[in-house]
SERO-4910 file (N, C-alpha, C, O; in steps of 0.05 Angstrom, whole numbers):
BEGIN
 pado doro    nc1    nc2    nc3   cac1   cac2   cac3    cc1    cc2    cc3    oc1    oc2    oc3
  Met    A   -659   -886     36   -644   -872     56   -614   -868     48   -602   -847     53
  Lys    A   -603   -889     36   -576   -885     27   -573   -864      6   -553   -849      7
  Lys    A   -592   -861    -12   -591   -840    -32   -591   -812    -20   -576   -794    -29
  Ile    A   -606   -809      1   -607   -783     15   -581   -777     29   -572   -754     28
  Ile    A   -569   -796     41   -543   -792     55   -521   -787     34   -503   -770     39
  Ile    A   -520   -801     12   -501   -796     -9   -506   -768    -22   -486   -754    -26
  Ser    A   -530   -761    -27   -537   -734    -39   -526   -712    -19   -513   -693    -28
  Leu    A   -534   -715      7   -524   -695     26   -494   -694     28   -483   -672     31
  Ser    A   -482   -716     27   -452   -717     28   -440   -702      5   -421   -687      8
  Ile    A   -451   -706    -18   -440   -693    -44   -445   -662    -41   -428   -647    -49
  Ile    A   -467   -654    -31   -474   -625    -28   -454   -613     -8   -442   -592    -14
  Val    A   -449   -626     14   -430   -616     34   -403   -614     22   -389   -594     26
  Leu    A   -394   -635      8   -367   -635     -4   -365   -613    -24   -344   -599    -25
  Leu    A   -384   -608    -40   -383   -586    -60   -382   -560    -45   -368   -542    -54
  Gly    A   -396   -556    -24   -395   -532     -9   -369   -527      3   -360   -504      4
  Val    A   -355   -547     13   -328   -545     24   -309   -538      1   -291   -520      4
  Ile    A   -312   -550    -21   -294   -543    -43   -296   -515    -52   -276   -502    -58
  Val    A   -321   -505    -54   -326   -477    -63   -315   -458    -42   -303   -438    -49
  Phe    A   -320   -464    -16   -309   -448      6   -278   -445      5   -266   -424      8
  Leu    A   -265   -468      1   -235   -468      2   -225   -455    -23   -205   -441    -22
  Asp    A   -238   -458    -46   -229   -445    -71   -232   -415    -70   -216   -400    -81
  Lys    A   -253   -406    -56   -258   -378    -51   -235   -364    -38   -228   -342    -45
  Asp    A   -223   -377    -18   -201   -366     -3   -176   -361    -19   -159   -344    -12
  Lys    A   -173   -377    -41   -150   -375    -58   -151   -350    -74   -129   -340    -82
  Asp    A   -173   -338    -80   -177   -315    -96   -176   -290    -81   -180   -268    -93
  Val    A   -170   -291    -55   -169   -266    -40   -143   -250    -47   -121   -260    -48
  Glu    A   -147   -225    -52   -126   -206    -59   -114   -193    -34   -129   -188    -15
  Ser    A    -89   -189    -34    -79   -175    -11    -80   -145    -18    -78   -137    -42
  Asn    A    -82   -129      2    -84   -100     -2    -61    -87     13    -52    -97     33
  Ser    A    -51    -65      3    -31    -50     16    -42    -25     28    -58    -11     15
  Tyr    A    -33    -19     52    -42      5     67    -19     20     78     -1      8     90
  Ser    A    -19     45     73      1     63     85     -8     69    112    -29     82    116
  Leu    A      6     60    132     -2     61    160      1     91    170     20    105    164
  Lys    A    -20     99    185    -18    125    199    -15    121    228    -29    105    241
  Leu    A      4    136    240      7    134    269    -13    150    283    -16    174    279
  Glu    A    -28    137    299    -49    150    316    -53    132    340    -46    109    340
  Ala    A    -64    142    361    -71    128    385    -88    104    378   -111    108    369
  Ser    A    -79     80    381    -94     57    373    -82     32    386    -59     32    395
  Asn    A    -98     11    387    -88    -14    399    -80    -34    377    -76    -58    382
  Val    A    -78    -25    353    -69    -42    330    -41    -36    320    -32    -49    302
  Leu    A    -28    -16    331     -2     -8    322     16      0    344     10     18    360
  Ala    A     39    -13    346     57     -6    367     84      2    354     96    -14    341
  Leu    A     92     27    359    117     36    347    139     35    369    137     45    391
  Lys    A    161     21    362    183     17    381    208     31    370    217     26    347
  Leu    A    220     48    387    246     61    378    269     52    396    267     49    420
  Glu    A    291     47    382    316     39    396    325     62    413    325     85    404
  Thr    A    334     57    439    341     78    457    369     90    452    373    113    460
  Ser    A    387     75    439    413     86    432    424     67    409    417     44    407
  Pro    A    442     79    392    451     63    369    463     36    377    481     34    394
  Gly    A    453     15    365    464    -12    369    457    -25    397    467    -47    403
  Ser    A    440    -11    413    434    -23    439    416    -48    438    417    -66    455
  Gly    A    399    -48    418    379    -70    417    356    -67    437    339    -85    440
  Ile    A    356    -44    451    335    -39    471    315    -19    459    323      2    450
  Tyr    A    290    -27    460    269    -10    446    248     -2    467    241    -17    485
  Glu    A    238     22    463    218     33    480    193     41    463    197     48    440
  Asp    A    169     41    474    146     49    460    148     79    454    154     95    472
  Ala    A    142     87    430    143    114    422    117    128    428     96    115    427
  Thr    A    117    154    434     92    168    439     86    188    418     67    204    420
  Thr    A    101    187    396     99    207    374     74    198    356     66    175    356
  Thr    A     64    217    341     44    213    321     55    215    293     39    217    274
  Ser    A     81    216    290     93    218    264    116    197    262    126    187    282
  Trp    A    122    190    238    143    170    233    170    182    242    174    206    239
  Pro    A    189    167    251    215    176    259    230    190    237    226    183    214
  Asp    A    247    209    243    263    223    225    287    207    215    289    183    218
  Ser    A    307    221    202    329    208    192    349    198    212    369    185    205
  Asn    A    344    202    237    360    191    259    353    162    264    366    149    281
  Tyr    A    333    150    249    324    124    254    320    110    227    315    123    206
  Ser    A    324     83    227    319     67    202    300     44    210    302     32    231
  Phe    A    283     39    192    263     17    194    276    -10    198    293    -18    181
  Asn    A    269    -25    218    281    -52    223    261    -72    213    241    -79    226
  Ser    A    266    -82    188    248   -103    176    250   -130    189    231   -146    187
  Asn    A    271   -136    203    274   -161    216    259   -164    241    250   -186    247
  Leu    A    256   -142    256    240   -143    281    210   -136    276    193   -147    289
  Ser    A    205   -119    257    178   -109    253    160   -133    243    168   -148    226
  Arg    A    138   -135    255    121   -158    249     91   -152    256     85   -132    270
  Cys    A     73   -170    246     45   -168    252     36   -195    262     46   -216    254
  Glu    A     16   -195    280      7   -219    293     -7   -239    273     -5   -263    277
  Asn    A    -20   -228    253    -35   -246    234    -20   -249    208    -33   -256    188
  Gly    A      5   -244    207     21   -248    183     22   -227    162     33   -232    140
  Ser    A     12   -203    167     14   -182    148     43   -174    144     60   -177    162
  Val    A     49   -165    121     78   -158    114     82   -127    116     67   -112    104
  Leu    A    102   -119    130    108    -91    133    133    -83    117    153    -98    117
  Thr    A    131    -61    103    155    -50     89    156    -20     92    136     -7     98
  Trp    A    181     -9     88    184     20     90    183     31     61    197     21     44
  Asp    A    166     51     57    164     64     31    179     90     32    170    110     44
  Glu    A    203     92     19    219    115     17    204    140      7    205    161     19
  Ala    A    189    136    -14    175    158    -27    156    173     -8    156    198     -8
  Ser    A    141    158      7    121    171     24    132    173     54    119    184     71
  Ser    A    155    162     58    166    161     86    145    150    106    138    163    126
  Ala    A    135    127     99    115    114    116    118     83    114    128     72     95
  Val    A    108     70    135    107     41    134     82     32    119     60     43    122
  Val    A     85     13    102     64      2     87     58    -26     96     76    -42     99
  Met    A     33    -33    100     24    -60    108     10    -73     85     -9    -62     74
  Asn    A     19    -96     77      7   -113     58     -8   -135     72      4   -152     85
  Ser    A    -36   -135     69    -51   -153     85    -77   -160     72    -86   -146     54
  Thr    A    -89   -182     81   -116   -190     73   -134   -192     97   -158   -198     94
  Val    A   -123   -186    121   -139   -188    146   -132   -164    164   -112   -151    161
  Ser    A   -150   -160    183   -142   -140    205   -119   -152    220   -116   -177    223
  Asp    A   -103   -135    230    -79   -144    244    -69   -123    264    -75   -100    262
  Lys    A    -54   -133    283    -40   -117    303    -10   -118    297      1   -140    296
  Cys    A      3    -95    293     31    -95    283     50    -81    303     42    -63    318
  Tyr    A     74    -90    303     95    -80    319    117    -70    300    128    -85    285
  Ile    A    122    -43    302    141    -31    282    165    -21    296    163     -4    313
  Tyr    A    188    -32    289    214    -25    303    231     -7    285    233    -12    261
  Phe    A    243     13    297    262     30    284    288     30    300    288     34    325
  Asp    A    310     27    286    337     27    299    347     56    298    343     70    278
  Met    A    361     64    319    374     91    319    400     88    302    415     70    305
  Val    A    403    109    285    426    109    267    449    126    281    444    146    293
  Gly    A    473    116    278    498    128    285    497    148    307    518    159    314
***
């Protein structure tokens, strides 16, 4: 009986090690986010320069040059990283999981 318990314990331990090691090899993926009606993306625009007051945007395009991406406030619930890509004028999400993100833009001058 002891041999069976020890054998099962070793099998379970090896399974846990393989499972944990598998998670280390997960690659992160980058996605250029598209604005569309969805419950996974909330776009927040500052109401006036320097006010720190943001309202939900109703647009389906990224803000123009009157706004700048606020990397300090922009965040995702499951830890995805958001950055602004100047070349494509879009927010890029670097993630390994599905996520809900809040993207903030400050009004410029």
